[in-house]
C-alpha positions as CSV (number, residue, x, y, z in Angstrom):
1,M,19.0,-40.8,-0.4
2,S,17.7,-38.9,2.6
3,N,18.4,-35.6,0.9
4,P,15.4,-35.8,-1.6
5,N,13.1,-36.7,1.2
6,K,14.4,-33.9,3.3
7,N,13.8,-31.4,0.4
8,K,10.3,-32.7,-0.1
9,F,9.6,-32.3,3.7
10,I,10.9,-28.8,3.7
11,A,8.9,-27.9,0.6
12,S,5.7,-29.3,2.0
13,L,6.4,-27.5,5.3
14,V,6.9,-24.2,3.5
15,I,3.7,-24.7,1.4
16,T,1.7,-25.6,4.5
17,A,3.0,-22.5,6.2
18,G,2.1,-20.6,3.1
19,L,-1.5,-21.6,3.5
20,I,-1.8,-21.1,7.3
21,L,0.4,-18.1,8.0
22,P,-1.5,-15.4,6.0
23,L,-4.7,-16.3,7.8
24,F,-3.5,-16.5,11.4
25,L,-0.2,-14.5,11.5
26,P,-1.7,-11.3,12.9
27,A,-3.4,-13.3,15.7
28,F,-0.1,-15.1,16.6
29,I,1.7,-11.7,16.6
30,M,-1.0,-10.1,18.8
31,M,-0.9,-13.0,21.3
32,A,2.9,-12.7,21.5
33,L,2.9,-8.9,21.8
34,V,0.2,-8.7,24.5
35,K,2.7,-9.9,27.1
36,L,5.3,-7.4,25.9
37,L,3.0,-4.5,25.3
38,P,-0.1,-4.9,27.5
39,N,-1.2,-1.2,27.1
40,E,-1.2,-1.5,23.3
41,I,-3.4,-4.5,22.8
42,S,-6.5,-5.7,24.5
43,Y,-8.9,-8.4,23.4
44,S,-11.8,-10.4,24.8
45,G,-10.6,-13.8,23.7
46,I,-8.5,-15.7,21.3
47,M,-11.4,-16.2,19.0
48,S,-11.6,-12.4,18.5
49,L,-8.0,-12.3,17.4
50,I,-8.5,-15.1,15.0
51,L,-11.6,-13.4,13.5
52,L,-9.6,-10.2,13.2
53,S,-6.8,-12.0,11.3
54,I,-9.3,-13.6,8.9
55,E,-11.0,-10.3,8.3
56,L,-7.6,-8.6,7.6
57,F,-6.8,-11.5,5.2
58,I,-10.1,-10.9,3.4
59,I,-9.5,-7.1,3.1
60,I,-6.0,-7.7,1.7
61,G,-7.5,-10.1,-0.8
62,I,-10.1,-7.6,-1.9
63,S,-7.4,-4.9,-2.2
64,T,-5.3,-7.2,-4.4
65,K,-8.4,-7.8,-6.6
66,V,-9.0,-4.1,-6.9
67,F,-5.4,-3.5,-7.9
68,S,-5.6,-6.2,-10.6
69,L,-8.8,-4.6,-11.9
70,V,-6.9,-1.3,-12.2
71,G,-4.1,-3.0,-14.1
72,L,-1.5,-3.7,-11.4
73,T,-1.4,-7.5,-11.6
74,E,1.2,-9.7,-10.0
75,Q,2.9,-10.1,-13.4
76,K,3.2,-6.4,-13.7
77,I,4.6,-6.1,-10.2
78,D,7.2,-8.8,-11.0
79,E,8.2,-6.9,-14.1
80,L,8.9,-3.8,-12.0
81,G,11.4,-5.7,-9.9
82,F,12.5,-3.9,-6.7
83,L,9.9,-1.1,-7.3
84,G,7.2,-3.7,-7.6
85,L,8.4,-5.3,-4.3
86,I,8.2,-1.9,-2.6
87,I,4.7,-1.2,-4.0
88,S,3.5,-4.7,-2.8
89,V,5.0,-4.2,0.7
90,L,3.6,-0.7,1.1
91,T,0.1,-1.6,-0.1
92,S,0.0,-4.6,2.2
93,F,1.1,-2.5,5.1
94,I,-1.4,0.3,4.4
95,F,-4.3,-2.1,3.9
96,I,-3.6,-3.9,7.2
97,I,-3.8,-0.6,9.0
98,A,-6.7,0.8,7.0
99,G,-8.5,-2.6,7.4
100,Y,-8.2,-2.6,11.1
101,Y,-9.5,1.0,11.5
102,W,-12.3,0.3,9.1
103,M,-13.4,-2.8,11.1
104,K,-13.0,-0.8,14.3
105,T,-15.2,2.0,13.0
106,L,-17.9,-0.4,11.9
107,Q,-17.5,-2.3,15.2
108,L,-16.7,-5.6,13.5
109,T,-14.0,-6.4,16.0
110,S,-13.7,-6.4,19.8
111,V,-9.9,-6.2,19.6
112,Q,-8.6,-2.8,20.8
113,L,-5.2,-1.8,19.4
114,S,-3.4,1.5,19.9
115,S,-1.9,3.3,17.0
116,T,1.5,2.0,18.0
117,G,0.1,-1.5,18.4
118,I,-1.4,-1.7,14.9
119,L,1.8,-0.2,13.4
120,I,3.9,-2.9,15.0
121,I,1.6,-5.7,14.0
122,A,1.4,-4.4,10.4
123,V,5.2,-4.1,10.1
124,I,5.9,-7.5,11.5
125,T,3.1,-9.2,9.5
126,T,4.3,-7.5,6.2
127,I,7.9,-8.5,6.7
128,I,7.1,-12.1,7.5
129,L,4.7,-12.4,4.6
130,V,7.2,-10.9,2.1
131,V,9.9,-13.3,3.3
132,Q,7.5,-16.2,3.0
133,V,6.5,-15.2,-0.6
134,K,10.2,-15.0,-1.5
135,I,10.8,-18.4,-0.1
136,L,7.9,-19.8,-2.0
137,E,9.1,-18.2,-5.2
138,K,12.5,-19.9,-4.8
139,L,10.9,-23.3,-4.4
140,E,9.2,-23.0,-7.8
């Protein structure tokens, strides 16, 4: 009898993580990496990291909307199979990097990342989010 309750708990945990992780994942990664790579990441406070994460989330959302207007919807990506997964991963990766440099150019963030730092954050964020999406798809 405990097995259905355990499955419900795991499903609710994964869904809650699906709501929170995309917003705050880059901030969590930057806080963890600042101890390992102090020369790559510098920030004025935790709030600046959280704001950067939210801004990156908004930029990825806008890019997804632009792709759907062009005709590259999630249904089309699913139909493409592995190629669709590669397209999705590469676009997320590119928009994280481009979004950071865009915000840095417009001085919308006080977080300073080196080229290596933003690449590391973009790779880790993209991998974790793709794994999370695959887990959520299996729960459906």
